[in-house]
KOLNU-74715 format. One line per field, with one value per residue (C-alpha): z, y, x; residue number from 1. Coordinates in steps of 0.02 Angstrom, whole numbers, plus 32768, in hexadecimal, padded with zeros to 4 digits. Last residue first. Example, Ala and Ser with C-alpha at 12.3 -4.5 7.8 and 13.67 -1.06 7.14 Angstrom:
// KOLNU-74715
w: (8165_8186)
v: (7FCB_7F1F)
u: (82AC_8267)
num: (2_1)
***
This chain:
// KOLNU-74715
w: (81F1_814F_810F_80E8_805C_808A_8013_8027_7FF8_7FF8_7FC1_7F7A_7F0C_7ED6_7F18_7F11_7F65_7F64_7FD7_7F8B_7F8A_7FC8_8073_80E3_8075_800D_80AA_80FF_806B_8057_810D_8101_805F_80B9_814B_80E4_8088_80A4_80CF_806E_80D8_809C_80AB_80FD_8089_8071_8040_8099_80D3_809F_80E6_808C_80D1_8059_8059_7FE8_8041_80F3_811B_8182_8158_8188_8195_81B3_81D6_817D_81C4_8270_8253_8224_8187_8143_814D_81F5_8221_817E_819E_825B_821C_81A1_821B_82A6_821C_8207_82B2_82B4_8203_81E2_820F_81D4_8220_8263_81DE_81F8_81E3_81B8_8221_821C_825C_826E_82A7_82BC_8322_83AD_838C_842E_8481_83D1_83C0_8461_843F_838B_83DA_844E_83CC_8350_83D9_83D9_8318_831A_8396_8321_8290_82DE_82E0_826E_8265_8331_839A_83BF_83C5_848D_848B_8410_8475_8520_84D6_8485_851E_859B_8530_8537_85EE_8612_859C_8607_86A3_866A_8621_86DF_8715_869B_86A5_8713_86E7_862F_8620_8661_85FE_8566_859E_85BA_8514_84B0_850C_8500_8445_8426_8495_8434_8483_8408_8363_8398_83D9_8325_82BF_832B_8304_8247_8245_82A9_8248_819F_81EF_8221_8175_8117_8187_8162_80A6_80AF_8100_8080_7FF7_8038_8046_7F91_7F65_7FB9_7F6B_7EC5_7ED8_7F21_7E76_7E15_7E78_7E40_7D8B_7D87_7DC3_7D33_7CB6_7CCE_7CC5_7C1F_7BD2_7C0A_7BBF_7B1D_7B15_7B2D_7AA3_7A30_7A4F_79B4_7947_7953_79AF_7949_79DE_7974_78F4_7945_7A01_79D4_796D_79EF_7A7B_7A0B_79E0_7A84_7AE1_7A5D_7A6E_7B23_7B18_7AAD_7B1B_7BAD_7B48_7B10_7BC1_7BF6_7B69_7B8C_7C49_7C3A_7C7D_7D2D_7D1C_7DB6_7D7F_7CD6_7D14_7D8B_7D0D_7C80_7D05_7D35_7C82_7C42_7CC5_7CAC_7BEC_7C09_7C7F_7C12_7B79_7BF0_7C2F_7B96_7B36_7BC0_7BCA_7B14_7B07_7B7D_7B33_7A8D_7AD0_7AEF_7B5B_7BFB_7C06_7BBC_7C65_7C9F_7C07_7C42_7CEF_7C93_7C2E_7CBA_7D24_7C9A_7CEF_7D97_7D51_7CED_7D8D_7DFF_7D85_7D73_7E33_7E4F_7DBB_7E02_7EA9_7E87_7E1D_7EB2_7F2A_7EB6_7E9E_7F51_7F7D_8008)
v: (8374_8365_82B3_82A0_8242_81F6_820C_8182_81B5_813F_81AA_81A6_8117_8130_8110_813F_8105_8154_8123_810E_8180_8176_81AC_8130_8098_80B3_8100_8055_7FEF_8053_8039_7F84_7F72_7FDB_7F6C_7EC4_7EF4_7E5D_7E9D_7EB1_7ED4_7E5C_7ECD_7F7C_7FFF_80AD_8117_81B7_81D3_821D_822C_82A2_82CC_8301_839A_8404_83EA_83A8_8370_82DF_82D1_823B_8240_8198_81BF_8154_816D_818B_80F2_80CD_805B_8046_7FBD_7FCB_807B_80B5_802D_8067_811A_80E9_807D_8110_8189_8119_80F4_812B_8142_8202_82A4_834A_83FA_8400_8484_84B9_8417_8406_8382_8349_829B_8288_81E3_81D9_8266_81EE_8147_8100_81B5_81DC_814B_8174_8228_81FE_8199_8215_829C_8215_81FA_82BF_82C0_8239_82A1_8345_82E1_82BA_81FB_8189_80D9_80D1_803F_7FFD_80AF_809C_801D_8079_810F_80CE_8072_8118_8174_80F5_810A_81C6_81C5_8145_81A8_8251_81F0_81B4_826D_829E_8219_8231_81B8_811B_8135_814A_80A1_8049_80B4_8073_7FBC_7FC8_800D_7F99_7F0C_7F39_7F51_7EA5_7E4D_7E78_7EFC_7F83_7F2A_7EAE_7F3D_7F8D_7EE5_7ED8_7F8E_7F7C_7ECA_7F0F_7FAC_7F42_7ECF_7F5F_7FAB_7F03_7EFF_7FAF_7F8B_7EFB_7F60_7FEE_7F68_7F19_7FC0_7FDE_7F3A_7F5A_800B_7FC5_7F36_7FB0_801F_7F84_7F66_800E_8004_7F5E_7FA7_803B_7FC9_7F44_7FC4_8017_7F66_7F32_7FE1_7FB7_7F11_7F44_7FDA_7F43_7EE9_7F3B_7EEB_7E51_7DA6_7D09_7CB5_7C89_7D0F_7DA7_7D7D_7D40_7DEC_7E51_7E0A_7E2C_7ECB_7F0E_7EC0_7F00_7FB0_7FA6_7F76_8002_807B_8038_8054_80F7_8131_80E8_8139_81DE_81D4_81A5_80F4_80FB_804E_800B_806A_802D_7F75_7F83_7FD9_7F50_7EC4_7EF8_7F10_7E6E_7E12_7E68_7E4B_7D98_7D84_7DE8_7D6F_7CD7_7D18_7D54_7CB2_7C34_7C94_7C90_7BDE_7B9D_7C06_7BB4_7B09_7B2D_7AB3_7AB7_7B6C_7BAC_7BED_7C26_7CA1_7D32_7D22_7D05_7DA6_7E0F_7DC9_7DF7_7E83_7E24_7D85_7DD0_7E34_7DB1_7D49_7DD7_7DF8_7D43_7D43_7DE2_7DAF_7CFD_7D49_7DBE_7D34_7CCB_7D64_7D7A_7CB6_7C76)
u: (8055_80AB_80E8_8198_81E8_8293_8323_83B6_8460_8506_85A9_864E_864E_859F_84F8_8447_83A8_82FF_8274_81D7_8139_8086_80CB_8078_8072_810A_8167_8151_8179_8219_824D_8230_8296_831B_831E_831B_83B3_840E_84B6_8554_85E6_8663_86F4_86B2_866C_86A6_860F_8606_8556_84B3_8404_8390_82F8_8267_81F3_825A_8303_8323_83D1_8426_84DA_8545_8600_866E_8725_87A2_8852_8815_87B2_86E8_86E3_8636_85A8_8560_8588_8525_848E_8487_8471_83EB_8394_83A1_8354_82C5_8299_81ED_818C_818F_812D_8147_814B_81FB_823D_82F8_835E_841D_845A_8512_8542_8608_8656_8716_870F_86DE_869F_8657_861E_85F9_8576_852F_8502_84D0_844B_8404_8400_83B2_8327_8311_8316_8285_8218_822A_81F4_8156_8125_80D4_8099_809C_806D_8126_815F_8173_81E6_8268_8259_8274_830E_8353_832B_8383_8427_840A_8402_8497_8506_84D4_84FF_85A0_85CA_85C4_861B_86AD_8748_870A_865C_8680_86E1_865B_85CF_863B_8635_857F_855B_85D2_858B_84E2_84E7_8554_84E3_8440_83C0_83E6_83E7_8367_82F2_8314_82EC_8255_8210_8239_81D8_8151_8144_8143_80B7_8040_806A_8024_7F98_7F74_7F91_7F17_7E90_7EA1_7E98_7DFD_7DAF_7DCE_7D88_7CEF_7CDE_7CE9_7C7A_7BFA_7C14_7C00_7B5C_7B12_7B59_7AFC_7A59_7A61_7A9C_7A22_799C_79DD_79E3_7937_7900_7950_7909_785A_7879_789C_77FF_77AF_783B_77B8_77D5_7809_785E_78FB_790A_78BA_78EC_7991_79AC_7962_79D9_7A71_7A47_7A16_7AAC_7B24_7ADA_7AE8_7B98_7BCA_7B74_7BDE_7C79_7C54_7C30_7CDC_7D2F_7CF0_7D07_7DC1_7DF5_7E33_7E74_7E1C_7D7B_7D8B_7D98_7D04_7C93_7CBF_7CAE_7C0A_7BCE_7C1D_7BBD_7B1F_7B22_7B42_7AAC_7A3D_7A6C_7A42_799F_795D_7989_7955_78A6_7885_78BE_7845_77B6_77E3_77EB_772F_76C5_7705_7754_76AD_765F_76FC_7729_76E2_7732_77D5_77BE_779F_782E_78AE_7901_7908_7936_79D3_79FE_7A05_7A6F_7AE8_7AFC_7B17_7B9B_7BF7_7BF2_7C33_7CC5_7CED_7D03_7D61_7DD9_7DE6_7E04_7DA7)
num: (328_327_326_325_324_323_322_321_320_319_318_317_316_315_314_313_312_311_310_309_308_307_306_305_304_303_302_301_300_299_298_297_296_295_294_293_292_291_290_289_288_287_286_285_284_283_282_281_280_279_278_277_276_275_274_273_272_271_270_269_268_267_266_265_264_263_262_261_260_259_258_257_256_255_254_253_252_251_250_249_248_247_246_245_244_243_242_241_240_239_238_237_236_235_234_233_232_231_230_229_228_227_226_225_224_223_222_221_220_219_218_217_216_215_214_213_212_211_210_209_208_207_206_205_204_203_202_201_200_199_198_197_196_195_194_193_192_191_190_189_188_187_186_185_184_183_182_181_180_179_178_177_176_175_174_173_172_171_170_169_168_167_166_165_164_163_162_161_160_159_158_157_156_155_154_153_152_151_150_149_148_147_146_145_144_143_142_141_140_139_138_137_136_135_134_133_132_131_130_129_128_127_126_125_124_123_122_121_120_119_118_117_116_115_114_113_112_111_110_109_108_107_106_105_104_103_102_101_100_99_98_97_96_95_94_93_92_91_90_89_88_87_86_85_84_83_82_81_80_79_78_77_76_75_74_73_72_71_70_69_68_67_66_65_64_63_62_61_60_59_58_57_56_55_54_53_52_51_50_49_48_47_46_45_44_43_42_41_40_39_38_37_36_35_34_33_32_31_30_29_28_27_26_25_24_23_22_21_20_19_18_17_16_15_14_13_12_11_10_9_8_7_6_5_4_3_2_1)
***
């Protein structure tokens, strides 16, 4: 069922209940006269209808102001204004249409205050329910984003190109340097194991993420040699970060930039003022424009988990991404 439709049903249903509840004494007193007097019928219709509209507007006012973080003074003034409007309209109809005395105005005020008190309670219930639904929706969105990032990472690692390059490098190392080939195999298994083990994690300690980066850097530098330089400047490890964030940014830098002896690629990973800055030299390959899905997914994860978006800056010399960190 549509969320807005459900909210509307709730507001009107509760408002109708409140209109009947506060006007029950009048309805009870008029019951003996209902069949004989049109005035009695009109009296009940007017009391219920005006109270119903008042309750609907009251609940919607409290709900809207809460969502908009309206200042308390303005919020209180609007509630008072609505109460005055209710008392004025209903009292005027009672006097001019029903022919009642001005002595019934205190009764109208009491009913208006009663509806306001009860409607305020139901408004808060509606606001809390809406907040819970938003949290559930964000959690589901986060799970989806995590799965997409994990799937993308696994596809990048387990695709034929990655395995071919890794196994080709390993085969060469076995013949050239058996000791280094064993280290290479160990680092490769660490990268794959980490990726598989992070499927259920939303956040990981920065220390663990950097351990993965170290293994990943080892694999890359065996392949690219001195043509790829990755420099880390991180002293404080007391933070958390969405898993595979740094690997994604390093992959992007390698995928979209030229790496050669004439044009080496440098990547810097630096911690400054509770943010992680990942920047690289910008020498794009011809026709290397990507879809940008990886960065979009990464931004969504940080927006939900850290409450801040990822900052991206680019110029002719450098591409920079700023990741907000979450203190442990």
